[in-house]
C-alpha positions as CSV (number, residue, x, y, z in Angstrom):
1,M,65.6,-3.1,33.1
2,Q,69.7,-0.8,32.8
3,N,69.5,1.8,29.9
4,N,71.3,0.9,27.0
5,Q,74.1,3.4,27.4
6,S,77.6,2.9,26.0
7,I,81.3,4.1,28.0
8,M,84.0,6.2,26.2
9,Q,87.2,6.2,26.7
10,I,87.9,10.4,26.2
11,S,91.4,12.2,25.7
12,E,91.7,16.1,24.7
13,N,93.1,16.6,21.3
14,K,95.5,20.1,21.0
15,D,92.9,22.1,20.7
16,G,91.1,21.4,23.7
17,S,88.0,19.1,22.3
18,A,87.1,15.7,22.8
19,K,88.5,13.1,21.1
20,V,86.9,9.6,21.7
21,L,89.0,6.9,21.6
22,F,87.4,3.5,22.3
23,R,83.8,2.7,22.7
24,I,82.2,0.1,25.0
25,R,78.5,-0.7,23.9
26,K,76.4,-3.9,24.0
27,A,77.2,-5.7,20.5
28,E,74.6,-6.2,17.3
29,M,73.7,-8.6,14.6
30,S,76.4,-6.4,12.5
31,D,78.8,-6.8,14.7
32,V,79.1,-10.6,14.2
33,D,81.9,-10.4,11.6
34,E,84.0,-8.6,13.5
35,I,83.8,-10.7,16.2
36,M,84.7,-13.8,14.7
37,A,87.9,-12.2,13.4
38,V,88.9,-11.2,16.8
39,M,88.0,-14.8,17.9
40,H,90.0,-16.0,14.8
41,G,93.3,-14.0,16.1
42,A,92.9,-15.3,19.7
43,K,92.3,-18.9,18.2
44,N,95.3,-18.7,16.2
45,D,97.6,-17.7,19.0
46,K,100.9,-20.3,18.4
47,E,102.3,-19.0,22.3
48,H,99.4,-20.1,24.6
49,P,97.0,-22.6,22.2
50,D,95.1,-24.3,25.0
51,W,94.2,-20.7,26.7
52,F,91.1,-20.2,24.9
53,V,88.5,-22.2,23.6
54,S,86.8,-20.9,20.3
55,D,83.7,-20.7,19.2
56,D,81.2,-20.8,16.3
57,E,79.1,-17.9,14.5
58,E,76.3,-19.5,15.0
59,Y,77.5,-19.8,18.9
60,V,77.5,-15.6,18.8
61,R,74.8,-14.8,17.1
62,T,72.8,-17.3,19.9
63,H,74.1,-15.2,22.9
64,I,73.3,-12.0,20.8
65,E,70.3,-12.0,21.0
66,E,69.1,-15.1,22.8
67,Q,71.0,-16.6,26.0
68,G,73.0,-14.2,26.6
69,F,74.3,-10.6,25.5
70,V,77.9,-9.8,23.8
71,I,79.9,-6.3,25.0
72,V,82.1,-5.4,22.1
73,A,85.0,-3.0,22.2
74,Q,84.7,-0.3,19.3
75,T,87.5,1.9,18.3
76,A,86.9,5.6,17.4
77,D,86.8,4.3,13.4
78,G,84.1,1.8,13.9
79,S,86.2,-1.4,14.4
80,V,85.5,-4.2,17.1
81,A,89.1,-3.8,19.2
82,G,87.5,-6.9,21.4
83,F,84.5,-8.9,23.0
84,F,83.0,-10.3,26.3
85,L,80.5,-12.9,25.6
86,I,78.0,-13.5,28.8
87,K,76.3,-16.8,28.6
88,Y,72.6,-17.6,30.2
89,P,73.3,-21.8,31.0
90,E,70.6,-23.4,29.2
91,N,71.1,-26.8,31.0
92,R,73.6,-28.5,33.5
93,E,76.1,-29.5,31.1
94,D,76.2,-25.4,30.1
95,N,76.0,-24.4,33.7
96,L,79.5,-23.8,35.4
97,G,77.6,-24.4,39.1
98,T,77.9,-27.7,38.4
99,Y,81.6,-27.8,39.1
100,L,80.7,-26.3,42.7
101,D,78.2,-28.9,43.6
102,F,75.0,-26.0,43.2
103,D,71.7,-27.5,43.5
104,E,68.7,-27.0,41.2
105,E,67.5,-23.2,42.2
106,Q,71.3,-22.1,42.9
107,L,72.4,-23.3,38.8
108,S,69.1,-21.1,38.0
109,H,70.7,-17.8,38.8
110,V,73.7,-18.6,37.0
111,A,75.7,-16.7,34.4
112,V,78.8,-17.5,33.0
113,M,81.2,-14.5,31.5
114,D,82.1,-17.1,28.9
115,S,84.7,-16.0,26.6
116,A,86.9,-12.2,26.4
117,V,89.3,-11.4,24.0
118,V,91.3,-8.2,23.3
119,C,93.2,-8.0,19.7
120,C,97.0,-7.9,20.3
121,A,96.8,-4.2,19.1
122,Y,94.8,-3.1,21.5
123,R,95.7,-4.4,25.0
124,G,96.9,-2.4,27.6
125,N,94.0,-0.3,27.6
126,G,91.9,-1.7,30.8
127,L,89.0,-3.2,27.9
128,Q,89.2,-6.2,29.4
129,G,87.9,-5.0,32.8
130,H,85.6,-2.4,31.1
131,M,83.7,-4.7,28.8
132,L,83.4,-6.5,32.1
133,E,82.0,-4.2,34.1
134,E,79.4,-3.2,31.2
135,A,78.1,-6.6,31.4
136,E,77.9,-6.3,34.7
137,R,75.8,-3.6,34.6
138,L,73.8,-4.8,32.0
139,L,72.7,-8.2,34.2
140,D,69.7,-8.7,35.7
141,T,71.2,-9.3,39.2
142,D,67.6,-10.4,41.0
143,Q,67.9,-13.0,38.5
144,Y,71.6,-14.0,38.1
145,Y,73.7,-13.4,40.6
146,Y,76.4,-16.2,40.6
147,L,78.6,-15.0,37.8
148,M,81.5,-17.7,37.2
149,C,84.7,-18.1,34.7
150,T,86.8,-20.2,33.9
151,I,90.5,-19.1,33.3
152,H,93.8,-21.1,32.3
153,P,96.3,-21.6,34.9
154,D,98.5,-20.4,33.2
155,N,96.8,-16.7,32.0
156,Q,97.9,-14.8,35.4
157,F,96.8,-11.9,33.4
158,S,93.3,-12.3,32.7
159,R,92.9,-13.7,36.8
160,H,94.2,-11.3,38.4
161,N,91.8,-8.6,36.1
162,M,88.9,-11.0,37.5
163,E,90.5,-11.0,40.7
164,I,90.2,-7.6,40.9
165,H,87.1,-7.5,40.1
166,G,85.7,-9.7,43.0
167,Y,85.7,-13.3,41.3
168,E,87.7,-15.9,43.4
169,V,89.0,-19.5,42.3
170,K,87.0,-22.1,43.9
171,R,88.4,-24.9,42.6
172,T,91.0,-26.4,39.3
173,A,89.3,-29.2,36.7
174,L,89.4,-30.0,33.5
175,C,86.9,-28.8,31.2
176,Y,86.5,-28.5,27.4
177,G,87.7,-32.3,26.5
178,G,90.6,-32.3,29.6
179,L,91.6,-28.4,29.5
180,P,92.5,-27.2,32.8
181,R,91.0,-24.5,34.3
182,C,90.2,-22.4,37.0
183,I,86.2,-22.3,38.3
184,L,85.9,-18.6,39.5
185,L,82.8,-17.6,41.1
186,K,81.6,-13.7,41.8
187,E,78.5,-14.5,44.3
188,L,76.5,-10.7,44.2
189,T,75.1,-9.8,47.7
190,E,72.7,-6.7,48.3
191,S,75.9,-4.7,49.2
192,G,78.0,-6.1,46.5
193,K,75.5,-4.8,44.2
194,S,75.8,-1.4,44.6
195,P,77.6,1.1,42.5
196,A,79.1,3.2,44.9
197,Q,83.2,1.5,45.2
198,V,86.2,2.8,43.7
199,V,88.5,0.2,41.9
200,K,92.4,0.5,41.7
201,I,94.4,-1.3,39.6
202,S,97.6,-2.1,37.7
203,L,97.9,-3.2,34.0
204,R,100.9,-3.2,32.5
205,S,103.1,-1.0,34.9
206,K,100.2,1.6,34.0
207,R,98.0,3.2,37.4
208,Y,93.9,3.4,37.1
209,S,91.9,4.8,39.6
210,L,88.0,4.3,39.0
211,G,85.8,6.0,40.4
212,I,82.0,5.0,40.5
213,A,79.4,7.3,41.2
214,Q,75.9,6.5,42.9
215,G,74.6,7.1,40.2
216,G,75.7,4.8,38.0
217,S,78.4,6.8,35.5
218,Y,82.2,6.1,36.3
219,F,85.4,7.7,35.0
220,L,88.9,6.0,34.2
221,H,92.1,7.8,34.3
222,R,95.5,7.4,32.9
223,E,97.5,10.1,32.1
224,A,95.4,12.4,30.2
225,C,92.3,9.8,29.2
226,C,89.2,9.5,31.0
227,W,86.0,7.0,30.6
228,E,82.3,8.9,30.5
229,R,79.3,7.2,30.1
230,S,77.0,8.6,27.3
231,E,73.0,8.3,26.8
232,Q,72.3,5.9,23.6
């Protein structure tokens, strides 16, 4: 069982003291209203209306406590800047492994990185990637080692973000009532579970370098900012 920790993006005030910009943590029931507000914002996106399929409040509540979990990015003032919902499929209809012709044994080890949204005002801070990393850290990878998600073929930002975290497009299919989606898979091997790695990513022309230590703590550097893990 993983410790319930959070990740903070830290910058330095003029007096040298630390300032928390964002905290990445596991969601609680008290976050539901703000999660739904973020979701409604994505649902009302007029430019790309078919990129995101929204869920209702009952679905979110169920996945906070029972059939998965939710990660949120929290601003310094306590508001929710984004969320990432992880689903443990309950049946074949819910399981993306069916698109790849998984057998029953394989299907039982699938976790779906179901939906991720970051508010427009907070995009460009790497929040989607860091929520994903925290979600993967909290997963029981002895039980769930086929990690899957769907992305609209035209959503190049989200696709790139998942690909640099090890997800690969396996096929394109019609999902959610006929919407085109890329089906992505990340298969965790014993070597893939090791936290010792360095990831370099480029988001909106900003360079990030993420160093992950063997002990599980890591830092992301962008200009004067970094990410640090803290105990809860």
